[in-house]
N, C-alpha and C positions, 0 to 999 in steps of 0.2 A: 306165150313166150315166158320162159323161166327167167327169174331175176335173182340177184345175189341174196337179197333179203326179201321175202322169207324162204325162198325155195332152196337155197344152198346153205345159208347160215341163219339159224334161228335160235332163240333162247340162249344166247351166248353171253357169258359174263366177261367183260373186257378187263383184263389185268393190266394195270397202268403203273409205271414207275416214273420217277423224276430223273433228269440227267445226272443228278448228284448221287443217286443210289449206287450201290456197288454191283459189280458184275456177279459177285457171289450171291447177292440178293436176287438178281435176275435169274440165275441158274436154279436157285432154291425154289423160287416162285414157279418156274416152269416144271420142275420135278414134282412139287406138291400138287399141282393142278393138272399134270399130265398134258401139258401144252408145249408147243415148240416155238412160240414167239410171244413177246409182250410189247405193248405200246409204251412209248416214252412221250410224256407230255410235260409242259411247263406248269407252274403253279396255277395258272389260269385255265388249265385243261386243254391248251392248244397242242396239237400233235407236233412233236419235234423230231421224232424218230421211231425206229423199231429195232428191237434186239431179238435175234433168233439163236437157237442152239448152235447153229453154224458160226455165228459171230463169237459166241463164248468159246467154242472149240478152236477156231482159227486165231482169234485175237487175244485169248487169255491162255488157254491150255497149251496150244502149240508154241506160244512164246515163253512158256514156263513162268508166267506171271502169277502173282497171288491175287485171286479174285476179290478178296476183301479190300485190296489196295488199288483196284482199277475201277473207275466209274463207268456207269452206263454210257455217259457221253463219250468216253474213250473208245467204246466198241460198237456203238449203235450205227445203223445206217441213218444218216440225218435226212430230214425232209423227204420221206419216201413218197413214191407215187401212190395215189389212192384210187379207189373206185367208188362210185356212188351205189347206194343200195338198189337202185333201179338198173344197174349194169347187168349185163347178161353173162352167163358162164363162158360163152365164146369170147366176149370182150376181156374177161378176166384171164382166160388162158392165153389170149394173144398178148396181153400186157406182161404176164409172167414170162412167157417165152422171149419176148423182146427185151425185157429187163433182166432176164436170167435170175429170177427170184421165185421163191416158193410160197410167199405170203404177201397179201395186199391188205392194208387197212381199208375198212369200209367207212367212208366219211360222208356226212350229210350236213351241209351248212356249218362246217367247221367242227361238228361233233363226231367223235369216233363212236361208231355203232358196233363194230366188230372187226374181226380179221378173217379173211377168206384164205384158205390154204389150198394147195394143189390137191391135197387129200380130200378136202371138202368137195372140190370140183369132181374128182374121180368118183366119189361116193354118189354125187348127184347124177352122174351120167350112167354109172353101172349098177347103182343100188347096193354096192358092197365096197368094203375097204380093201384096197390092194396095197401091199407093202411097196413103199417107194424108196 
């Protein structure tokens, strides 16, 4: 049976911001690393939220706000649902559909190990990337 880690997500460097970082920093980090979501954690490393490209688009750009003046805390999805590394692709897809999200933090014992995306799940099922 396939699991989220290592079958779907492996060798991933988790990009983490703090709630006080700017939305501009989040967007720049996503652009620099060609990723579509970043984890938000407090100074102790505990997951507090997730910020996606969609959050930046809807909560900064669409509102005509200046990204350098908006904090990650202002635009993040707080306390996101998570999945364990032993979770299955089917469980992840069910959660994503139910929650209407495209990313799930992968957490084990309070430690963020990665982020699984709908694209990761698509690739694991088909063996190729499909535009979403």
